[in-house]
C-alpha positions in Angstrom: 66.6 -2.8 114.2 63.8 -0.7 115.5 63.8 0.9 118.9 61.2 0.2 121.4 58.7 3.0 122.1 60.4 3.8 125.5 63.7 4.3 123.8 62.1 6.5 121.1 60.5 8.5 123.9 63.8 8.8 125.8 65.5 10.0 122.6 62.8 12.7 122.1 63.1 13.7 125.7 66.9 14.0 125.5 66.8 16.1 122.3 64.0 18.3 123.7 66.0 18.8 126.9 69.1 19.9 125.0 67.5 22.1 122.4 64.9 23.4 124.9 67.6 24.3 127.4 69.5 26.3 124.8 66.3 28.4 124.2 65.5 28.9 127.9 63.3 25.9 128.6 65.5 23.5 130.5 63.5 20.7 132.1 61.1 20.0 129.2 62.7 16.6 128.6 62.0 15.7 132.2 58.4 16.7 131.7 58.2 14.3 128.7 59.6 11.5 130.8 57.0 12.2 133.5 59.3 13.8 136.1 57.2 17.0 136.5 58.7 18.1 139.8 62.3 17.9 138.5 61.2 19.6 135.3 59.6 22.5 137.1 62.6 22.8 139.4 65.0 22.8 136.4 62.9 25.3 134.5 62.7 27.8 137.3 66.3 27.3 138.3 67.5 27.8 134.7 65.5 31.1 134.4 67.2 32.3 137.6 70.6 31.2 136.2 69.9 33.0 133.0 69.2 36.2 134.9 72.4 35.7 136.9 74.5 35.0 133.8 73.1 38.1 132.1 74.0 40.1 135.2 77.6 38.7 135.1 77.9 39.4 131.4 76.7 43.0 131.8 78.5 43.7 135.1 81.9 42.7 133.6 81.3 44.6 130.4 81.3 41.4 128.4 84.2 39.7 130.1 81.9 37.3 131.9 80.8 35.9 128.6 83.9 33.7 128.7 82.2 31.8 131.5 78.6 32.3 130.6 78.7 31.0 127.0 80.2 27.6 127.8 77.7 27.1 130.7 74.8 28.1 128.4 75.7 25.2 126.0 77.0 22.7 128.5 74.3 22.6 131.2 71.4 21.6 128.8 73.6 18.8 127.4 74.5 17.4 130.8 70.8 17.7 131.9 69.7 15.9 128.7 72.0 13.0 129.2 71.0 12.7 132.8 67.4 11.7 131.8 66.6 8.2 132.9 
């Protein structure tokens, strides 16, 4: 069974969102699906979150990594699966 183009596009968007988020580009999947406002908001918000997470990690001498690392991997996955 082949998927329709819209399903293929959504699959690409979800994968781009997850992997892009892991490399600092959260929101790219929303751009692919045409939600540019949400994509820009997620991208800017993720960059701010990265700065905050790095500050927490440095400020706690590495102890904050216990919270930062799971968030780094979890947030892009949740965002990816929220694409409609």
